[in-house]
Every structure is written in C-alpha cells, then in structure tokens.
C-alpha positions as CSV (number, residue, x, y, z in Angstrom):
1,M,83.7,157.5,198.3
2,K,84.4,153.8,198.2
3,K,84.2,151.7,201.3
4,K,86.9,149.2,201.9
5,P,85.8,145.7,202.8
6,S,86.0,145.0,206.5
7,T,88.0,141.9,205.9
8,P,90.2,142.1,202.9
9,I,90.4,139.0,200.8
10,K,93.8,137.3,201.1
11,T,95.0,135.8,197.9
12,P,97.4,132.9,198.3
13,D,100.9,133.2,197.1
14,F,101.5,130.7,194.3
15,S,104.9,132.0,193.3
16,G,106.8,129.2,195.1
17,L,104.9,126.3,193.5
18,D,106.2,124.2,190.7
19,A,104.1,123.2,187.6
20,A,102.8,120.0,189.2
21,E,101.6,121.8,192.3
22,L,100.0,124.5,190.3
23,R,98.1,121.9,188.2
24,S,97.0,120.3,191.5
25,V,95.7,123.7,192.8
26,V,93.9,124.4,189.5
27,A,92.3,121.0,189.6
28,Q,91.1,121.7,193.2
29,F,89.6,125.0,192.1
30,Q,87.9,123.4,189.1
31,A,86.4,120.7,191.4
32,V,85.1,123.4,193.7
33,I,83.6,125.3,190.8
34,E,82.0,122.2,189.4
35,E,80.5,121.4,192.8
36,Q,79.1,124.9,193.0
37,N,77.7,124.7,189.5
38,I,75.9,121.5,190.4
39,R,74.5,123.0,193.6
40,L,73.4,126.1,191.6
41,N,71.6,124.0,189.0
42,V,69.8,122.1,191.8
43,Q,68.8,125.4,193.5
44,T,67.6,126.8,190.2
45,K,65.4,123.8,189.6
46,E,64.0,124.0,193.1
47,L,63.3,127.7,192.6
48,T,61.5,127.1,189.3
49,V,59.3,124.5,191.0
50,A,58.6,126.9,193.9
51,H,57.6,129.6,191.4
52,R,55.2,127.2,189.6
53,R,53.6,126.3,193.0
54,I,53.2,130.0,193.7
55,E,51.7,130.9,190.3
56,I,48.8,128.5,190.8
57,P,47.3,130.1,193.9
58,E,48.0,133.6,192.5
59,E,46.0,132.7,189.4
60,L,43.2,131.2,191.5
61,N,43.2,134.4,193.6
62,R,42.9,136.6,190.5
63,L,40.1,134.5,189.2
64,L,38.2,134.5,192.5
65,K,38.6,138.3,192.8
66,T,37.3,138.7,189.3
67,Q,34.3,136.6,190.0
68,K,33.6,138.3,193.3
69,F,34.1,142.0,192.3
70,S,33.1,142.0,188.6
71,A,29.5,142.8,187.6
72,S,27.3,139.8,187.8
73,S,25.5,138.6,184.6
74,E,22.1,139.5,186.0
75,K,23.0,143.1,186.3
76,S,24.3,143.6,182.8
77,K,22.7,146.6,181.0
78,F,22.0,144.7,177.8
79,Q,20.0,142.0,179.6
80,L,17.4,144.4,181.1
81,N,15.6,144.7,177.7
82,L,15.8,141.1,176.7
83,F,12.5,140.0,178.3
84,D,10.0,142.1,180.1
85,E,6.8,140.1,180.3
86,S,4.5,142.9,181.3
87,E,5.8,145.1,178.5
88,L,5.4,142.3,176.1
89,E,1.8,141.7,177.2
90,A,1.0,145.4,176.8
91,Q,2.4,145.4,173.2
92,L,0.3,142.3,172.4
93,D,-2.8,144.0,173.7
94,D,-2.0,147.0,171.6
95,L,-1.4,144.9,168.5
96,T,-4.6,142.9,169.0
97,L,-6.5,146.2,169.3
98,V,-5.0,147.5,166.1
99,V,-5.7,144.3,164.3
100,S,-9.3,144.2,165.5
101,L,-9.8,147.9,164.5
102,C,-8.3,147.1,161.0
103,L,-10.6,144.1,160.6
104,A,-13.6,146.0,161.9
105,G,-13.0,149.1,159.8
C-alpha cells in the first residue's frame, strides 16, 4: 500500500510560455541548481573536516583502552623465566660443587 503525500507537489504549467520565456525559466532553474551544488560542496567539505576531528579522539580512545586493559609487560608469561636471581645462584652453587668434585676426584 503506497501512501500519498500529504501535500502533493504542484508542477507549474509551462504550456502558455513562448521560447524566450522558457529559456528564462530554464536559466532560473539552472541558477538554483548551481547554487545548491555550491552549498552541497561546502557542506561536504565541512562534514569531511568534522569526521577528521572525530577520528582523532576515537583513535586516542582506542589507544588508551588498549593501554589500560591489555596485559602489562611485567605480567607477560615469557618474562617470568628471563631472570630469577635466586634460581641462578642455586645453579651456580650446584655448578661449583660439580666442578670442585671433578677437580677433587
């Protein structure tokens, strides 16, 4: 079911106009269209600038969320085994014991 527009568009009757008057009407319509195109271009540029201004805070927000909620570098699994001083000292003690036993034996 199609709805009819509440206010139907009235088209002007150009049948009584001569060629010069028709050219004048066409020129007026072209001027209106040109004005609307200029306004549309300006609005498109303004919209592009606004989108760029919005993208910067959005990217900053993503970065801050990543920094806040991602795993910190101190909690990485691979870093736990990088340096454990007490374990290293125990291994050194064991190694010196083995070396001293080998030299004594």
